[in-house]
N, C-alpha and C positions, 0 to 999 in steps of 0.2 A: 706620758700618755694617759696614766691613771686608769682606774677600774670603771668600767661601764656597768652600773647596777641595773640598767634596763635590759641588758643582754640576758637571754634565757639561760645561756651556759654558765653565767655567773650568779644566778639568783640563789643557788643553794650554798654559796660560799659562807654566808653568815646565818644559815638555818640550823646546821647540825650541832652548833655549840649550845651550851646551857649557861644560864646566869650563875656566877660564882656564889658560893654559900656566904662569903664575906659580904658581898653586895646585898644579898637577901637579908642578912642579919642587920646590916646598917640601915637599910631602907625601912625594914619593919620597926626598928627602934625609933626612927625619925617620925613615923606616922602613927605610933602606937596610941597617942592621946587624941587621935582624930577619928571621927566617925565617917569613914570613907565608904561610900556605896558605889560610886562611879569613878573610874580613872580613865585618862586618855594618854596613850603613848604616841607622841608625834614623832615621825621619822622611825616608825616601828621596824622597818626592814623586814627580816624574816620572822618577826614575832617573838624573838627570844625573850625580850623583857616584858612584853605583854603577858606571856606565859608565866614569867616570874611574878608579876603582880597578882595573877590568879593564884599562884602558889602561896602567897602571903595573905590569902583569904579576902581579897577585894572581889566583891560579887559581880561587878560588871565592868568590863574593860573594852575600850574602843581603840583599835590600832589604826593610825593614819599614815599613809605613805603616798608619795607622788608617782611611784613606779608601779605600773600594773603588774609587771613581772614579780616584783617583791610582794605585792599584796596577794597574788596567787600562791606564791611560795609560803607566805605566812599562814594563809588559810589551810594549806596542806599540813604545815608544821603543827598547827594548833587545832586540828580537826576534832580532837577528843575533848577540847575545852569549850563547853557550851556557853560559858559566860563571856567569851571573847568574840568580838566581831571586828572585821576589817573593812575599811573603805578608802577609796582614793581621795586625796586631799593633800595639802601641803602646810608648811609652818605659817604661811601668811594667810591662808584661807582653808580652814579645816572642814568647812561645810556643816559645822555643829552649831546649835543655837546658843544664844547668850545664857550664861549661868548654867551650863549643862552639867559640869563635873565638879567633884571635890578635889581632884588631884590631877596634875599634868606632869608627865615625864618627858623630858627632852634629853635623851642620852646620845652622846656622840653625834649630835645634830648640828650645833651652831657653827662648827668649822666649815660646814658646807654652804653657809649662808652669807650673803652680802649685807643684809638689812636686819640687824638685830631689833631695831625699834619695831618693825612690823611683826616680827616673830613673837616678841614678848607681849606686844599689844594684843595679838590674837589669843595667846594663852590667857592673858588677863580677861579678855572678853568672855571666853567660854567657861571660866572658873566662877563658882559661886562665891559670895562674900565669905572671907576667911579661908578660902580654898588655898591650896599650896601648889607652887610650881617647883619642881626639882630639875635643875639643869646640870648635866654632867658632861664635862669635856676636858681636854687637855689645854693648859696654858702653854705659851712658848717655853716657860721654865720647866714645866713637866716634860716637855719633849726632849730637852737637851741634857737630861740627867745621864750620867755615864753608864755604860753597859756593865753588867756583871752576870753571875750565874742565874739570877732571877730576872733582871731587866735586860732581856735579849735585844729589844728595840734600840737600846743605847749604843750597841755595837754598830748598828746600821749607819748612824750619823758620824761616827768616827771614821768609818771606812769610806763613806760617800758624803763629804761635807755639803755637796750641792743639795742633797736631800734635806739637810737641816734648814737650809734657806727656804726650800719649798714648804717644809712642815711648819716652820715658825710664821711664815707669811700668812698661812691660812688659819692660824690659831689666834684667839682673842686673849689679851691680857686681862687679869681679873678686875682691875679698876674699870675697864671699859664695860665688861659684863655687868658690874654693879651699877654703873651709871645708866646703862640702857634699861635695866630692870626698874630703877627709880623713875626714869622717864615714862615707862609704861604704866606707872601707878602702883607698883609693888612696894611693900613695906617689910620691915623685920627681915632684912636680907642678911643671911649668914653664909659663911664660907667654911668648907672643911676639905681635907685631903683624904684620899682613899687609894691604897694599894690593892688593886683588884686582881685576883688570880685569873690569868687568862686561860691557862691550860696546865695540866700536870702530866708529865711524860715519865714513863717508867725507865726510859733510857734515852741517851743522846740521839741515837739513830732516828727515833720517832720525831724528835724536834727537827732534825735536819731534813727529813722527808717533808714535814709540814712547810718548812721554809722554801724548799725547792718547788713545791706545788703552789706556793703563794696562798695557801689555804687560810682564809680569814684575815689576810694581811694586805689591805688595799694599797698601802704605800709601795709594796714590792712591784706593783704594776707600773711604777715609774722607772723600773730598771729593766735592762735587757736580760735575756736568758743567761748570758755569760756573767753578768754582774750578780744575778741571783745566786749562781753557783759559787762565785767568789765570796759572797756574803756567807753562804752556808759553810764554806771552807774556813772562813775567818772565825765563825762561831765555834766550829769544830776544834780549832786550835786554842780557843780562848777559855773554854770551860771543860771541866772533867766529865767523864761518863758517870752514869748513875741516875737516880730519880731527879727530875728537874721540875721545880715549881716556877713557872714563868708568871711574872707579875707586871702589871702596867700601872703607872701613876696617873691619877685623875684628880681633878678639882670638882667639887660639888658646890653649887650655889642653891640655897633654899630661900624662897621668897613667898610672902603671904599677900593675898589680895585684901 
């Protein structure tokens, strides 16, 4: 059934989290030699990463999302950040002028899309010459790594193999992403891996409560309530109690206009 991000009751699921410090350090390092005055966060959701871009001192950020509910949630989430604005738009048509920005972020976006060519072409259009696009998503290989005390998602696909098929079908392999970036006119395409801390729990009970509530875990909306409880029990039996640092594997592609 999946998660409906338009639904008002779901709009805060991805608002309460904060960007991981590891992510902040990596992105700050990647852009440190660039004079970035404007950034655009396409598929901004609740504005978590628009806020993160402001926190690494980018003076003007525009968040774009196709969901009015998410844009409203992002405005509430970032109300104290005067350098951030949000507007309706999508990856194929942002509504921004040519050469508008120095930096475009597309985090956890492309697995929702059927047309990478149009997505990357739009990013290319709104970037200034020598501007940078950062795409972050999971490849099929990232998704199928085995579960352990840090990689909790991995247990999900062991327990429910049908979810592995769903997950890998909607993810793009890295060669495809690189090919589409080249088609859109990007150059100097680089790839890197990142283990991003998703959440830190002081004890196992807090993690299990998060799982049961499906908090920030859209893939759990493809399971019944009974299956979610089964997954929580499986995790409970698979890891020890104590502080848990949950991490997710990602692939990052950097491309220059």
